[in-house]
N, C-alpha and C positions, 0 to 999 in steps of 0.2 A: 414523427412520434410513433413509438411502438404501440401495439394494441393494449398492452398492460404496462402501467408505470411501475417500475421496480424501485425498491429502496435498497441502496448499496452502501454498506458500512465497511470502510477500509481502515484497518488499524496499522500504525507503525509505532515504534518505541520513541522516536525522536522526530521533530520537524524535519522534513525532507525524506524520511524513510518511505512514506507512501508514494512520493513522487518517483523515487528510484524503482520501486518494485511493481507499482500498478498505475503510475500516472497516465500512461497511454490508454489503458483500459478504462480508467476513470473518465478520461476525456471522451471516449466513445460513448459511454453511458450518458454522460451529460449532454452530448450532442444529440442523442436520441430522445432527450427529454426526461430521462430517469433522474431520480433524486439521489445525489451522491453526498455522503458525509465522510470526510477524511479526518482521522483522529490521531494525534500524537499523544501517547500515554504519558510521556514526560515533557517538561517545559524547555528542555535544552539548555538549562542554566549553567552547565559545566563545560560545554563543548567549545572552548575558545582559549587562545593562548594569553590574552591580555584582559578580557572582559569576563564577568561572572555575575552570579546572583540575579537579583530582580531586574537590573538593567538589561542583562543579556536575555533573560526570559521574556521581557516585553519586546525586545528586538526580534527574537525568533518567532514569537507569536504573530507579530505584524508581518514577518516574511511568509509565514505559513498562510495567513489570510490572503496575502497578495498572490501566492501560488494558486490557491483555490479559485480566486477570481479569474485567473487565466483561462480556466475551463468552465467556469460557472458552477463551481461546487463550493460547499461550505467546508472550511478547514479549521478545526479547533485543536487547541493544546490543553491538556489537563495539567493541573498544577502539582505535579509530582517531580521531585528533584531528579535531574539528569544524573545517571550513574549510581542512583541509590534505590531504584525500583525493586520492590520485593513482592512476592505473591501472598500478601497478607489478607486477612479477612476484610479489613477496611477497604483495601484496594479492590478486592473481588466485588464487594458491594457497590463500589463506584462503577465498575464495568457492568455489572448486572443492571443497575439503574439506567445507565446510558443506553444499553442495548434495548431495554424495555421501552424507553422513551422514544427511540427512533423506529422501532419495529421493523428491522431489516428483513428483506427476503434473502439476502446473501451477505455474508461477512467474509472479509479477507484478513489473514493473519500471518505473521512470520511463523516459521517452524520453531519448536522448542530446542533445536540443536543449532547453536550459533556461538560465535566467538564473544559476543557482547552480552553481559548479564541482563541489560535492559531489554534486548531483543528476546532472550530466553524467557524472561519473566512476563513480558507482554503476552507471549504465546501461552504461557502457563495460566495467566489470569483469564484469558479468553476461554481456554479449555475448562477452567474451573467454573466459569460463569455459564458455560453453554447449557448444560441441562438445568441448572438452577434458575434460569430465566423463566422456566415453565412451572416452578414450584411456588404456589401462592403465599406460603408462610415464610418464604425467604424474601427479605426486603419488602415486607408487606405494605409499605407506604407507596410503592410503585406498582401499578397493575401488571400482573404476570402475562406472559405470552402464552397463547394456546398451543403453539408448535415451536420446536427448536429450529432456529434458522439454519440454513445450509452454511457450512464454513468451508473455505478453501484456504490452503497455504499459498503464499507467494513463493516464487522460486528462489533457490540459492544453490551454491555449489559445494556445500559441505557433504562429506561422504560417510561420516560415522555418527551414530551407530548405523544409519542407513541413508542412502542418497535420496534426494528429491526425485519424485516420479511424476511426470506431467499427465494429468487427466484431460486438460484443455489448454490450448494455446491460442492466443488472440493476436492477430496481425494488427500492428499499430503504425504501419508506414504512413497512413494518411494523417496521423496526429503526432508524428514524432517531433515536429516543430513545437507543438504545444507542450510536449513532455519536457523538452529542453528549456522552454520558456518558464515552466514551473520550477525546474531546478535553478535556473538563472535568478529567480526571485529570492532564493536563499543565499543572499550575499555573504552573510557571516559564516556560512558553512562551506559554500562552493569556492569562495575566493579568499577566505581567511583561515578558518580552522583546519579544514582538510588539507589544503596545500602546506600549511605549517606542520601539521602532524606527519605528513609524508615527505617533508624535507624539500618541497618544491615551491615554496612561497615566492621565491625570487623569479619564478617563471610567469607569475600572474601579471597580465598586462593591466594598464590603467583604464583605458577607455571602456565604456559599456559594451559597444559592439565588438570590440576586440576581445573582451572577456568572454562573451557568449561564443564567439568563434573558437577561442581557446578551449572552452569547456566542451564544445562539440567534438573537437579533435581528440581531446583527452578521453572522453567517455564513449566514443563511437563504437569501439570494439565490444565494450560491455553491453551496449544496447542491442548489438547484433547477436549476442550469445544465445538467447533462447530460440531464435529462429533457426540457427545452425544446429543446436542440440536436439531440437524436436521437429525436424523437417518432416519426418514421416507422418506425424500427427497433424501438422499443418496441411499436408496434402490430403489426409483423410477428411479433415474438417472443411477445407476450402476447395478441394478439387486439385487435380494435378497442375493445371495452368497457373492459378494464383498461388497455390501452395509452394511451388518451386520458386516463385518470383518474390515471395515475402523477404524483406530485408530485416525488419525490426518486429519483434514480438515479445509478449509477456506470457508466461506459463503459470499454471495453477494446479495444485494437487488437492483432491478432496480430503477433508479431515473427518475421520470416522466418529469424532466426539460430538459433532453437530448433526443437524439434519443431513442426510446422505445426498451427495451429488450422484445422480443416476442418469442413464441415457435418456430417460423420459423428461427430466427437468433441466438437463444441461442446456438445451437449446432455448428454453424459456428464460433461464437465468443469464445466459450468455447469448443475447440475440444479435449476433454478428455474422453468422455463417449463412451461406447460400441455402435457399430452401431445398429440401430433399437430401441434404448431406447427413 
């Protein structure tokens, strides 16, 4: 258990987004005894080829909860329609209240530059809520925060209008099995909708163990990507020996709209690096 128990709030637009972008880091926080809340801002009720509506939303909520239990974290889905999220005042208030109720030390968010409108507007809502969480007369029914939490973006590969820049990279080799187990819990997404959408549904095996092995083979290159992209920063944070050896990692970029990620608070908020680095 770390000396200080942190409160980590990780946002994704859909059930499984958090798992892809920060599932390994979430597992490390939970393993150290920190409190982790994973949030899907939509309920996932559109992401399927044959199912939809309330039935699919309930199914995806249950899958998200199961994924959270893999690492000992709470995983909730907000009841906003998949594919219809907008940065409205009503939705901003929802995010403000959630942030205030959880009182995070650190929030993780997608960047506002993305192919999917739900991803973009999740990021926009978090940015719009960031300063407002400290304003008493906004959502006055929920006590305001005294300080703006630090916000970081999860990594992506989009290049325009500007590419992702890593400020911190976390090695997740020791919890990569847990990350894949989280993804494996999202049956409707990993083994039904995404394969259908990508034209490979016929490749999905039937058995549970066979499916997990198939998922690992299919996603392994993606999971190695951040370690390869940000090797120099891994070496800086972990030292040459371990930094060169890391296979799987997750990277994060400080968001200037929240509390700032600084050299002074980086090691407190990301308590994973060797002392003295």
